[in-house]
C-alpha positions as a printed NumPy array, in Angstrom:
array([[ 37.488, -58.964, -34.676],
       [ 38.231, -61.298, -31.808],
       [ 40.93 , -60.828, -29.175],
       [ 43.428, -63.303, -30.711],
       [ 43.181, -61.634, -34.12 ],
       [ 43.885, -58.244, -32.536],
       [ 46.927, -59.603, -30.681],
       [ 48.286, -61.204, -33.861],
       [ 47.72 , -57.952, -35.757],
       [ 49.541, -55.881, -33.102],
       [ 52.472, -58.335, -32.947],
       [ 52.709, -58.341, -36.742],
       [ 52.732, -54.546, -36.78 ],
       [ 55.578, -54.395, -34.228],
       [ 57.558, -57.055, -36.086],
       [ 57.294, -55.214, -39.407],
       [ 58.059, -51.847, -37.757],
       [ 61.111, -53.261, -35.98 ],
       [ 62.358, -54.852, -39.2  ],
       [ 62.019, -51.585, -41.14 ],
       [ 63.733, -49.539, -38.415],
       [ 66.5  , -52.123, -38.021],
       [ 67.219, -52.26 , -41.77 ],
       [ 67.388, -48.454, -41.942],
       [ 69.858, -48.402, -39.056],
       [ 72.235, -50.741, -40.899],
       [ 72.391, -48.382, -43.856],
       [ 72.667, -45.258, -41.713],
       [ 75.687, -46.587, -39.848],
       [ 77.789, -46.596, -43.025],
       [ 80.463, -43.936, -42.634],
       [ 83.267, -42.688, -44.82 ],
       [ 85.971, -45.339, -44.666],
       [ 89.779, -45.264, -44.905],
       [ 91.202, -48.561, -46.144],
       [ 94.381, -49.76 , -44.457],
       [ 97.574, -50.411, -46.41 ],
       [ 97.277, -53.603, -48.463],
       [ 93.582, -54.023, -47.556],
       [ 92.617, -53.605, -51.205],
       [ 94.513, -54.639, -54.299],
       [ 96.198, -51.71 , -56.028],
       [ 96.62 , -52.16 , -59.767],
       [ 99.222, -50.707, -62.081],
       [ 97.769, -47.832, -64.033],
       [ 99.24 , -46.48 , -67.261],
       [102.58 , -48.155, -66.539],
       [102.918, -46.272, -63.246],
       [103.19 , -48.806, -60.444],
       [101.181, -47.972, -57.351],
       [102.008, -49.238, -53.884],
       [ 99.55 , -49.251, -51.016],
       [100.341, -46.843, -48.17 ],
       [ 98.719, -46.081, -44.855],
       [ 96.982, -42.718, -44.792],
       [ 95.78 , -40.743, -41.802],
       [ 92.695, -38.667, -41.141],
       [ 94.902, -35.59 , -41.702],
       [ 95.869, -36.928, -45.165],
       [ 92.185, -37.439, -45.972],
       [ 91.31 , -33.949, -44.751],
       [ 94.039, -32.463, -46.962],
       [ 92.838, -34.493, -49.969],
       [ 89.256, -33.319, -49.4  ],
       [ 90.392, -29.681, -49.264],
       [ 92.402, -30.027, -52.489],
       [ 89.477, -31.744, -54.227],
       [ 86.986, -29.074, -53.115],
       [ 89.249, -26.353, -54.511],
       [ 89.43 , -28.345, -57.764],
       [ 85.623, -28.615, -57.933],
       [ 85.2  , -24.874, -57.327],
       [ 86.814, -24.386, -60.722],
       [ 85.443, -27.271, -62.795],
       [ 81.98 , -27.969, -61.326],
       [ 80.66 , -25.647, -58.58 ],
       [ 77.218, -27.338, -58.678],
       [ 78.773, -30.687, -57.78 ],
       [ 80.713, -29.019, -54.972],
       [ 77.423, -27.862, -53.426],
       [ 76.16 , -31.476, -53.368],
       [ 79.363, -33.138, -52.168],
       [ 77.964, -33.68 , -48.669],
       [ 75.441, -36.17 , -50.132],
       [ 78.201, -38.667, -50.967],
       [ 79.725, -41.396, -48.819],
       [ 83.406, -41.973, -49.44 ],
       [ 86.028, -44.688, -49.478],
       [ 89.687, -43.65 , -49.26 ],
       [ 92.728, -45.636, -50.389],
       [ 96.309, -44.508, -49.874],
       [ 98.658, -45.176, -52.772],
       [102.148, -44.111, -53.683],
       [103.565, -43.645, -57.154],
       [106.935, -42.208, -58.093],
       [107.508, -41.236, -54.461],
       [104.299, -39.181, -54.221],
       [101.428, -39.841, -51.807],
       [ 98.061, -40.102, -53.505],
       [ 94.635, -40.455, -51.935],
       [ 92.188, -42.306, -54.188],
       [ 88.621, -41.333, -53.276],
       [ 85.517, -43.276, -54.291],
       [ 82.249, -41.352, -53.977],
       [ 78.811, -42.972, -53.814],
       [ 75.453, -41.314, -53.371],
       [ 73.409, -44.517, -53.696],
       [ 74.503, -47.116, -51.16 ],
       [ 71.136, -48.46 , -50.026],
       [ 72.072, -52.049, -50.882],
       [ 75.416, -51.932, -49.066],
       [ 75.952, -52.997, -45.478],
       [ 78.671, -51.531, -43.298],
       [ 80.663, -54.753, -43.705],
       [ 80.381, -54.552, -47.528],
       [ 81.503, -50.933, -47.434],
       [ 84.548, -51.67 , -45.269],
       [ 85.588, -54.919, -46.991],
       [ 85.366, -54.026, -50.67 ],
       [ 86.309, -51.065, -52.782],
       [ 83.155, -50.595, -54.84 ],
       [ 83.24 , -50.313, -58.606],
       [ 80.422, -49.149, -60.847],
       [ 80.313, -48.488, -64.582],
       [ 76.841, -47.01 , -64.444],
       [ 74.76 , -44.728, -62.272],
       [ 75.714, -41.307, -63.565],
       [ 76.673, -38.705, -60.992],
       [ 75.713, -41.049, -58.149],
       [ 79.22 , -42.504, -58.445],
       [ 82.554, -40.83 , -59.072],
       [ 86.223, -41.112, -58.15 ],
       [ 89.377, -39.035, -58.156],
       [ 93.054, -39.312, -57.337],
       [ 94.485, -36.497, -55.218],
       [ 98.234, -35.956, -55.01 ],
       [ 98.577, -34.589, -51.476],
       [102.302, -33.844, -51.817],
       [102.064, -31.614, -54.901],
       [ 98.422, -30.65 , -54.191],
       [ 96.584, -31.457, -57.413],
       [ 93.797, -33.754, -58.63 ],
       [ 93.888, -36.106, -61.592],
       [ 91.875, -38.913, -63.17 ],
       [ 88.593, -37.366, -61.97 ],
       [ 85.731, -39.454, -63.317],
       [ 81.955, -39.213, -62.999],
       [ 80.213, -42.413, -64.096],
       [ 78.109, -42.566, -67.219],
       [ 74.564, -43.821, -67.603],
       [ 73.477, -46.86 , -69.585]])
C-alpha cells in the first residue's frame, strides 16, 4: 500500500470516527424537558377544558414523587426501570387544579435535542418504551396512566 493510500485510509477512519462520536453526542444531550406555558397545544379531554400553566422544577419533583408512589402499588417492576426513560413535562390546569402531564420515552435515538424541546411526542406503538400519565399535584393522585400497545 502506497503512502497516499495510507493517508486517505487514516483520514477516512478519523472522519467516520468523528461522525459516529458526534452523532452519539447529539442523542446523549437530550435531557428531561419542561415545556413552557402555551408552548404546546393543550386539547380538551372528556369535556374538561385544560389550560396551559407554567410549572417549576419543584412541581415536577412533586409529580415524580407522586407517580413513583403510584407505581409502587400498580407496577413495581416498571418503577425499577423508570430511570431508563427520558421525560417531557407539560403543566395544565383543569377545574382549578394543577396537573403535570408526563410523557415517557425509552427509545429516542431518532430524536435531536431540538425535536425533543419543540414537539410533544406522540406514539401509538412501541409497547412499554412509551407511556404517559397525568399527575394532580394539588390533590396528589395520578390518572389516565397509559402504556403504549404493540402493533
